[in-house]
GUMARVO-800607 format. One record per atom (N, C-alpha, C): residue in three letters; x, y, z. Coordinates in steps of 0.02 Angstrom, whole numbers, padded with zeros to 5 digits, always signed. Layout:
# residues N
ALAXYZ ...
END
This chain:
# residues 234
MET+06097+01318+05704 MET+06117+01302+05635 MET+06114+01366+05592 PRO+06159+01372+05544 PRO+06157+01431+05501 PRO+06096+01427+05456 PRO+06069+01484+05436 PRO+06010+01484+05393 PRO+06025+01452+05326 VAL+05974+01421+05299 VAL+05981+01388+05234 VAL+05971+01439+05179 VAL+06019+01443+05134 VAL+06014+01490+05078 VAL+06002+01451+05015 HIS+05945+01464+04984 HIS+05928+01428+04923 HIS+05964+01457+04864 PRO+05982+01417+04816 PRO+06017+01442+04757 PRO+05976+01496+04721 GLY+06009+01550+04700 GLY+05976+01604+04664 GLY+05947+01658+04710 THR+05948+01647+04776 THR+05922+01698+04823 THR+05975+01751+04833 PRO+05960+01816+04821 PRO+06010+01869+04830 PRO+06028+01876+04903 PRO+06089+01892+04918 PRO+06109+01901+04988 PRO+06072+01959+05020 ALA+06058+01950+05086 ALA+06023+02002+05123 ALA+06066+02063+05130 LYS+06036+02124+05124 LYS+06072+02187+05133 LYS+06077+02205+05206 PRO+06130+02236+05228 PRO+06133+02260+05297 PRO+06075+02306+05311 ALA+06054+02308+05374 ALA+05996+02348+05393 ALA+06005+02421+05375 ALA+06066+02447+05383 ALA+06078+02519+05372 ALA+06068+02537+05300 THR+06084+02490+05253 THR+06077+02506+05183 THR+06010+02484+05156 ALA+05975+02441+05193 ALA+05909+02419+05171 ALA+05858+02474+05176 ARG+05868+02521+05224 ARG+05820+02576+05233 ARG+05824+02622+05172 ALA+05768+02652+05157 ALA+05766+02699+05100 ALA+05811+02759+05115 ARG+05851+02775+05068 ARG+05896+02833+05075 ARG+05864+02895+05045 ARG+05880+02953+05074 ARG+05856+03016+05046 ARG+05896+03032+04985 ARG+05861+03043+04930 ARG+05896+03060+04868 ARG+05930+03128+04872 PRO+05987+03136+04839 PRO+06019+03202+04839 PRO+05972+03255+04813 GLY+05972+03314+04847 GLY+05928+03369+04826 GLY+05858+03365+04856 ARG+05844+03314+04894 ARG+05778+03307+04923 ARG+05779+03335+04994 PRO+05729+03377+05015 PRO+05730+03405+05082 PRO+05721+03353+05136 ARG+05745+03369+05194 ARG+05737+03324+05251 ARG+05663+03321+05271 ALA+05645+03265+05303 ALA+05575+03257+05323 ALA+05555+03306+05378 ASP+05605+03331+05417 ASP+05588+03375+05473 ASP+05590+03448+05453 GLU+05600+03464+05389 GLU+05602+03533+05368 GLU+05532+03561+05359 PRO+05524+03628+05368 PRO+05458+03658+05358 PRO+05435+03650+05286 GLN+05370+03641+05277 GLN+05341+03631+05211 GLN+05281+03677+05203 GLY+05251+03676+05145 GLY+05190+03713+05134 GLY+05201+03779+05099 GLU+05146+03814+05085 GLU+05149+03876+05048 GLU+05185+03931+05085 GLY+05185+03929+05151 GLY+05218+03981+05190 GLY+05294+03976+05192 LEU+05321+03922+05164 LEU+05394+03911+05168 LEU+05432+03966+05132 ARG+05407+03986+05074 ARG+05441+04038+05035 ARG+05446+04103+05076 GLU+05392+04119+05112 GLU+05392+04180+05153 GLU+05441+04173+05212 VAL+05447+04112+05238 VAL+05496+04101+05292 VAL+05566+04117+05267 VAL+05582+04094+05206 VAL+05648+04105+05178 VAL+05659+04179+05162 ILE+05609+04213+05137 ILE+05615+04285+05122 ILE+05627+04324+05186 ALA+05591+04307+05239 ALA+05601+04341+05303 ALA+05671+04329+05330 ALA+05695+04267+05322 ALA+05763+04251+05344 ALA+05814+04289+05303 ALA+05803+04294+05237 ALA+05849+04331+05194 ALA+05851+04405+05213 ALA+05795+04433+05234 ALA+05794+04503+05255 ALA+05837+04512+05317 ARG+05834+04466+05364 ARG+05875+04472+05425 ARG+05949+04464+05409 VAL+05965+04417+05366 VAL+06035+04407+05346 VAL+06060+04468+05307 TYR+06019+04494+05263 TYR+06038+04553+05224 TYR+06050+04613+05269 ALA+06008+04621+05319 ALA+06017+04677+05366 ALA+06083+04672+05403 SER+06103+04611+05420 SER+06164+04602+05460 SER+06227+04598+05418 HIS+06223+04570+05359 HIS+06283+04554+05320 HIS+06287+04588+05252 GLY+06232+04619+05230 GLY+06232+04648+05164 GLY+06228+04596+05110 TYR+06231+04619+05046 TYR+06224+04572+04991 TYR+06285+04527+04985 ARG+06344+04555+04988 ARG+06404+04514+04977 ARG+06417+04464+05033 GLY+06395+04481+05094 GLY+06405+04435+05149 GLY+06346+04388+05161 GLY+06292+04399+05126 GLY+06231+04359+05138 GLY+06230+04296+05096 SER+06266+04246+05116 SER+06273+04185+05077 SER+06210+04142+05082 VAL+06205+04094+05037 VAL+06150+04046+05039 VAL+06153+04006+05104 ASP+06213+03988+05126 ASP+06219+03950+05188 ASP+06189+03988+05247 LEU+06205+04053+05251 LEU+06178+04093+05306 LEU+06103+04099+05302 ILE+06077+04110+05243 ILE+06004+04118+05235 ILE+05969+04052+05252 ALA+05995+03996+05227 ALA+05964+03931+05241 ALA+05966+03916+05315 ARG+06023+03930+05347 ARG+06028+03918+05419 ARG+05979+03962+05458 GLU+05973+04025+05438 GLU+05927+04071+05472 GLU+05855+04048+05463 ALA+05839+04019+05405 ALA+05771+03995+05391 ALA+05758+03926+05420 GLY+05811+03891+05442 GLY+05802+03824+05469 GLY+05790+03772+05416 ILE+05820+03781+05358 ILE+05811+03733+05304 ILE+05879+03712+05276 SER+05879+03663+05232 SER+05941+03640+05201 SER+05954+03680+05136 ARG+06016+03677+05113 ARG+06033+03708+05049 ARG+05991+03680+04992 PRO+05981+03612+04987 PRO+05940+03586+04932 PRO+05870+03616+04931 LEU+05841+03624+04991 LEU+05773+03652+04993 LEU+05774+03726+04973 PHE+05825+03762+04993 PHE+05831+03832+04972 PHE+05830+03836+04895 TYR+05869+03793+04863 TYR+05875+03796+04790 TYR+05812+03771+04755 ARG+05768+03740+04790 ARG+05703+03723+04760 ARG+05659+03785+04757 LEU+05673+03834+04799 LEU+05631+03894+04803 LEU+05661+03954+04765 PHE+05727+03960+04766 PHE+05761+04016+04735 PHE+05823+03991+04699 LYS+05839+04022+04644 LYS+05897+03998+04606 LYS+05963+04018+04637 ASP+05964+04074+04676 ASP+06025+04095+04709 ASP+06008+04149+04760 ARG+06059+04174+04796 ARG+06047+04226+04846 ARG+06024+04291+04815 HIS+06047+04306+04754 HIS+06027+04368+04721 HIS+05952+04372+04713 GLU+05922+04316+04693 GLU+05850+04315+04681 GLU+05810+04330+04745 VAL+05828+04299+04801 VAL+05789+04309+04862 VAL+05802+04378+04891 ILE+05864+04403+04887 ILE+05878+04470+04913 ILE+05845+04523+04870 GLU+05840+04509+04805 GLU+05804+04556+04762 GLU+05730+04561+04783 VAL+05701+04505+04803 VAL+05632+04507+04828 VAL+05628+04552+04889 VAL+05676+04546+04934 VAL+05677+04586+04996 VAL+05679+04661+04978 VAL+05725+04680+04934 VAL+05733+04751+04916 VAL+05672+04775+04877 GLN+05648+04734+04831 GLN+05590+04754+04791 GLN+05529+04767+04836 ARG+05518+04724+04884 ARG+05460+04733+04929 ARG+05467+04797+04971 ALA+05528+04810+04992 ALA+05540+04872+05031 ALA+05524+04933+04988 ASN+05546+04933+04925 ASN+05531+04989+04880 ASN+05457+04994+04864 ASP+05424+04937+04858 ASP+05351+04939+04847 ASP+05316+04972+04906 ASP+05338+04956+04966 ASP+05309+04987+05026 ASP+05319+05063+05025 LEU+05379+05085+05004 LEU+05393+05157+05001 LEU+05349+05190+04948 ARG+05342+05159+04891 ARG+05301+05188+04837 ARG+05229+05198+04861 VAL+05201+05148+04893 VAL+05132+05152+04917 VAL+05126+05206+04971 ALA+05174+05209+05018 ALA+05171+05257+05072 ALA+05173+05329+05046 VAL+05218+05342+04999 VAL+05224+05409+04972 VAL+05160+05428+04933 LEU+05135+05382+04893 LEU+05074+05396+04855 LEU+05016+05412+04901 GLN+05007+05373+04953 GLN+04952+05386+05000 GLN+04961+05452+05037 ALA+05023+05473+05047 ALA+05036+05535+05083 ALA+05022+05597+05041 ILE+05038+05593+04977 ILE+05033+05654+04936 ILE+04965+05662+04902 LEU+04926+05609+04896 LEU+04863+05615+04861 LEU+04816+05668+04891 PRO+04810+05672+04958 PRO+04762+05721+04984 PRO+04785+05794+04980 GLN+04849+05806+04963 GLN+04877+05874+04967 GLN+04858+05914+04905 ALA+04838+05976+04917 ALA+04817+06020+04862 ALA+04873+06065+04837 ARG+04924+06078+04878 ARG+04978+06123+04858 ARG+05045+06086+04858 LEU+05093+06112+04819 LEU+05156+06076+04808 LEU+05196+06068+04871 LEU+05206+06121+04910 LEU+05250+06116+04968 LEU+05222+06070+05022 PRO+05157+06076+05040 PRO+05129+06026+05086 PRO+05134+05954+05059 MET+05129+05947+04994 MET+05135+05881+04964 MET+05206+05853+04975 LEU+05257+05896+04964 LEU+05326+05874+04975 LEU+05339+05860+05049 SER+05311+05900+05093 SER+05319+05889+05164 SER+05288+05822+05185 ALA+05230+05806+05158 ALA+05198+05742+05173 ALA+05239+05684+05146 ALA+05270+05694+05087 ALA+05313+05642+05059 ALA+05373+05629+05104 ILE+05402+05682+05132 ILE+05459+05675+05178 ILE+05438+05636+05240 ASP+05379+05652+05267 ASP+05354+05615+05325 ASP+05346+05541+05308 ALA+05318+05527+05250 ALA+05308+05457+05229 ALA+05375+05422+05222 TYR+05425+05457+05196 TYR+05491+05427+05188 TYR+05522+05411+05256 PHE+05518+05457+05303 PHE+05546+05444+05370 PHE+05509+05387+05404 ASP+05444+05384+05396 ASP+05406+05328+05425 ASP+05428+05262+05394 TRP+05440+05262+05328 TRP+05464+05202+05294 TRP+05533+05182+05321 CYS+05578+05230+05328 CYS+05644+05214+05356 CYS+05638+05184+05425 ARG+05593+05211+05466 ARG+05584+05186+05534 ARG+05559+05114+05534 SER+05511+05100+05490 SER+05482+05032+05490 SER+05527+04981+05455 HIS+05574+05005+05414 HIS+05620+04960+05378 HIS+05692+04970+05401 ALA+05700+04998+05461 ALA+05767+05017+05485 ALA+05819+04961+05479 PRO+05803+04897+05493 PRO+05854+04845+05489 PRO+05889+04840+05422 ILE+05852+04853+05367 ILE+05884+04844+05301 ILE+05901+04910+05266 VAL+05881+04966+05295 VAL+05895+05031+05263 VAL+05970+05040+05255 GLY+06009+05023+05306 GLY+06081+05032+05302 GLY+06112+04991+05246 SER+06092+04929+05240 SER+06119+04887+05186 SER+06100+04914+05118 ILE+06039+04938+05111 ILE+06017+04965+05046 ILE+06060+05024+05027 TYR+06071+05071+05074 TYR+06108+05131+05056 TYR+06183+05121+05052 ARG+06208+05070+05085 ARG+06279+05055+05077 ARG+06294+05028+05007 GLU+06244+05000+04974 GLU+06255+04963+04912 GLU+06226+04997+04850 VAL+06206+05060+04856 VAL+06174+05092+04798 VAL+06223+05101+04740 HIS+06288+05099+04754 HIS+06337+05106+04700 HIS+06372+05040+04684 ASP+06346+04985+04712 ASP+06374+04919+04699 ASP+06332+04886+04643 PRO+06358+04882+04582 PRO+06318+04857+04527 PRO+06295+04785+04535 GLU+06328+04746+04578 GLU+06308+04677+04587 GLU+06249+04670+04636 SER+06237+04721+04677 SER+06185+04716+04727 SER+06117+04735+04697 PRO+06064+04700+04715 PRO+05997+04720+04693 PRO+05979+04791+04715 ALA+06010+04815+04769 ALA+05994+04882+04794 ALA+06013+04935+04742 SER+06065+04923+04704 SER+06088+04972+04655 SER+06035+04983+04601 PHE+06011+04929+04572 PHE+05960+04934+04520 PHE+05896+04965+04547 HIS+05873+04941+04604 HIS+05809+04964+04631 HIS+05813+05035+04657 GLN+05871+05058+04680 GLN+05877+05127+04702 GLN+05868+05174+04643 LYS+05899+05159+04587 LYS+05891+05201+04528 LYS+05818+05200+04506 LYS+05787+05142+04508 LYS+05717+05136+04487 LYS+05670+05176+04532 ILE+05681+05173+04597 ILE+05635+05208+04642 ILE+05644+05283+04638 ILE+05705+05307+04625 ILE+05715+05378+04616 ILE+05677+05403+04554 GLU+05682+05365+04500 GLU+05646+05384+04439 GLU+05571+05384+04451 GLU+05547+05334+04487 GLU+05475+05329+04498 GLU+05450+05385+04544 MET+05489+05400+04597 MET+05468+05453+04643 MET+05470+05521+04608 ALA+05521+05532+04567 ALA+05524+05595+04530 ALA+05465+05603+04483 GLN+05449+05549+04448 GLN+05392+05551+04402 GLN+05326+05562+04440 LEU+05319+05529+04498 LEU+05258+05536+04538 LEU+05249+05608+04561 VAL+05302+05638+04589 VAL+05298+05707+04612 VAL+05284+05754+04553 ARG+05316+05741+04497 ARG+05306+05784+04438 ARG+05233+05782+04414 VAL+05206+05722+04410 VAL+05136+05715+04387 VAL+05088+05749+04436 LYS+05098+05738+04501 LYS+05053+05767+04550 LYS+05058+05843+04551 ALA+05119+05869+04541 ALA+05127+05941+04539 ALA+05090+05970+04478 GLU+05096+05937+04421 GLU+05062+05961+04361 GLU+04987+05958+04369 GLU+04963+05906+04402 GLU+04890+05900+04413 GLU+04864+05958+04455 ARG+04907+05985+04498 ARG+04887+06040+04542 ARG+04905+06108+04513 GLY+04926+06109+04450 GLY+04941+06172+04417 GLY+05008+06202+04434 SER+05054+06165+04464 SER+05120+06190+04481 SER+05167+06179+04422 GLN+05215+06225+04415 GLN+05266+06217+04363 GLN+05311+06158+04381 PRO+05320+06110+04334 PRO+05362+06052+04351 PRO+05435+06071+04360 LEU+05469+06037+04406 LEU+05539+06048+04418 LEU+05581+06013+04364 HIS+05640+06039+04353 HIS+05686+06007+04306 HIS+05703+05937+04334 PRO+05710+05886+04292 PRO+05725+05819+04316 PRO+05787+05815+04360 LEU+05840+05853+04343 LEU+05900+05852+04384 LEU+05887+05881+04453 MET+05845+05933+04456 MET+05827+05962+04521 MET+05790+05911+04564 LEU+05742+05877+04534 LEU+05705+05827+04572 LEU+05751+05770+04595 GLU+05793+05747+04551 GLU+05838+05692+04568 GLU+05886+05713+04625 THR+05910+05775+04622 THR+05955+05800+04674 THR+05919+05803+04742 LEU+05858+05828+04742 LEU+05821+05834+04805 LEU+05804+05765+04833 ILE+05784+05719+04790 ILE+05770+05651+04814 ILE+05833+05619+04842 GLY+05890+05630+04809 GLY+05953+05604+04835 GLY+05970+05633+04903 ALA+05955+05697+04913 ALA+05968+05728+04978 ALA+05923+05698+05032 ILE+05860+05685+05013 ILE+05814+05654+05061 ILE+05840+05584+05081 GLU+05863+05546+05031 GLU+05889+05480+05046 GLU+05950+05483+05091 HIS+05994+05531+05078 HIS+06054+05537+05119 HIS+06036+05550+05192 VAL+05991+05597+05204 VAL+05972+05613+05272 VAL+05937+05553+05304 GLY+05896+05518+05265 GLY+05864+05458+05293 GLY+05913+05405+05312 SER+05965+05395+05271 SER+06013+05342+05286 SER+06054+05357+05348 VAL+06076+05420+05356 VAL+06115+05437+05416 VAL+06071+05440+05478 SER+06006+05446+05468 SER+05961+05450+05526 SER+05944+05381+05554 PHE+05948+05329+05512 PHE+05925+05263+05533 PHE+05977+05208+05528 TRP+06037+05225+05508 TRP+06091+05176+05504 TRP+06154+05203+05535 PRO+06192+05162+05573 PRO+06181+05090+05585 PRO+06126+05075+05636 GLN+06106+05127+05674 GLN+06050+05120+05720 GLN+06008+05183+05715 PRO+05942+05178+05725 PRO+05900+05238+05724 PRO+05924+05288+05777 LYS+05926+05351+05758 LYS+05947+05404+05804 LYS+05892+05417+05855 PRO+05909+05449+05911 PRO+05858+05466+05961 PRO+05804+05511+05931 PRO+05745+05512+05960 PRO+05689+05551+05932 PRO+05706+05624+05919 ALA+05741+05656+05965 ALA+05757+05727+05956 ALA+05802+05737+05895 GLU+05849+05693+05885 GLU+05894+05699+05827 GLU+05857+05683+05762 LEU+05811+05635+05765 LEU+05771+05621+05706 LEU+05729+05681+05686 ALA+05700+05715+05736 ALA+05659+05774+05722 ALA+05702+05829+05691 ARG+05763+05838+05716 ARG+05808+05888+05688 ARG+05827+05871+05616 ASN+05843+05807+05604 ASN+05862+05786+05536 ASN+05804+05795+05487 ARG+05744+05780+05510 ARG+05687+05790+05466 ARG+05678+05864+05451 ALA+05688+05906+05500 ALA+05683+05979+05489 ALA+05735+06003+05439 VAL+05795+05973+05441 VAL+05847+05991+05393 VAL+05825+05977+05322 ILE+05801+05917+05310 ILE+05784+05899+05241 ILE+05721+05936+05219 GLU+05675+05949+05264 GLU+05615+05987+05245 GLU+05635+06058+05225 ARG+05680+06088+05263 ARG+05703+06156+05246 ARG+05738+06156+05178 ILE+05781+06108+05166 ILE+05817+06104+05102 ILE+05768+06098+05043 VAL+05722+06051+05049 VAL+05677+06036+04993 VAL+05628+06093+04981 LEU+05595+06116+05035 LEU+05543+06166+05025 LEU+05573+06233+05005 ALA+05630+06252+05034 ALA+05662+06315+05014 ALA+05685+06312+04941 ALA+05703+06253+04918 ALA+05729+06246+04850 ALA+05674+06255+04797 VAL+05613+06237+04814 VAL+05560+06238+04763 VAL+05508+06293+04775 ALA+05513+06328+04831 ALA+05461+06377+04849 ALA+05462+06437+04802 GLY+05403+06456+04780 GLY+05395+06518+04743 GLY+05374+06574+04791 ALA+05360+06631+04762 ALA+05343+06689+04804 ALA+05280+06676+04845 ALA+05232+06639+04816 ALA+05170+06627+04851 ALA+05175+06570+04902 ASP+05232+06536+04905 ASP+05239+06477+04948 ASP+05279+06491+05012 GLN+05302+06551+05021 GLN+05348+06564+05075 GLN+05319+06547+05144 ALA+05254+06553+05151 ALA+05223+06538+05216 ALA+05230+06465+05234 ASP+05240+06422+05185 ASP+05246+06351+05198 ASP+05317+06327+05211 VAL+05366+06373+05203 VAL+05436+06354+05212 VAL+05455+06363+05286 PRO+05483+06311+05318 PRO+05505+06319+05387 PRO+05559+06372+05393 GLY+05559+06409+05449 GLY+05608+06461+05459 GLY+05678+06433+05468 ILE+05728+06476+05458 ILE+05797+06454+05464 ILE+05814+06431+05535 ASP+05775+06455+05584 ASP+05788+06436+05654 ASP+05778+06362+05665 THR+05741+06328+05621 THR+05728+06256+05631 THR+05788+06213+05616 VAL+05839+06242+05583 VAL+05898+06202+05565 VAL+05963+06231+05592 LEU+05959+06279+05638 LEU+06019+06306+05668 LEU+06047+06258+05720 ALA+06113+06258+05728 ALA+06145+06212+05776 ALA+06128+06232+05847 
END
C-alpha cells in the first residue's frame, strides 16, 4: 500500500538534496587545515613562481600546486600578487640578513665587500629556483620583484655605506654603489639562471665580480686586497 500522507505534511526531499550542501566559498572537508596551511600555499606559490614567473603564476596553478581549492586560496590571500609578494619579500629578507652577517666581522672595506659578494652568491645558490624569475621581472612594474629589487638595492647600498663610514672609509657616491650592486646582481643572475652553472664556472664568475668591485673602490693602501688580473683572463 502507498504511504499515508497526512494533510499539511511537506513532501519528502530526494536523498541527494536532503544532504547538507557545501556553501559556495567554503573549503572541502578533505582540504588541509590549520595554521600551517598558509605556509603550504606560500611554498606552492614559490614553486609556481620559479616555473612560470609572475604573469604565468595564476591562482589556479598555485591552488593546484598546494592541493587546495580556489575558495580556500582566497580565504588566505586576496590574489596571486599578495602571495608572490610574500615569496619575493622573504627571499630579500634572507639576502639582507646574509649580507649583514657577512660584513659585520670585517674591519676593512675591501674584505667587507668580498664577504658581501660571497654572501650574495650563497643566497643565489640557496634560492636558485626563483632567482631567474626575480631578475627577469626587475623592470616589470606589475611584478613584486620590480618593487623589491629597487628596495633591496637601496638597502644594500645604505648598509655598505654605513659600515664603511663606521670603519673610517670614505663613502662611495650613491651612483657608484648602485652601479656596483647592479653589476653583482647581473653576474649572479647569469650564474644561477636558468640553471646553476658548474662549480668551475661559478668560481670564475665570482672572481669576475670581485675584481670589478674591489678594483673600482680600492685606494692606494688597498691594492694588496685586489685580486690580480690573471683571475679574470679567458
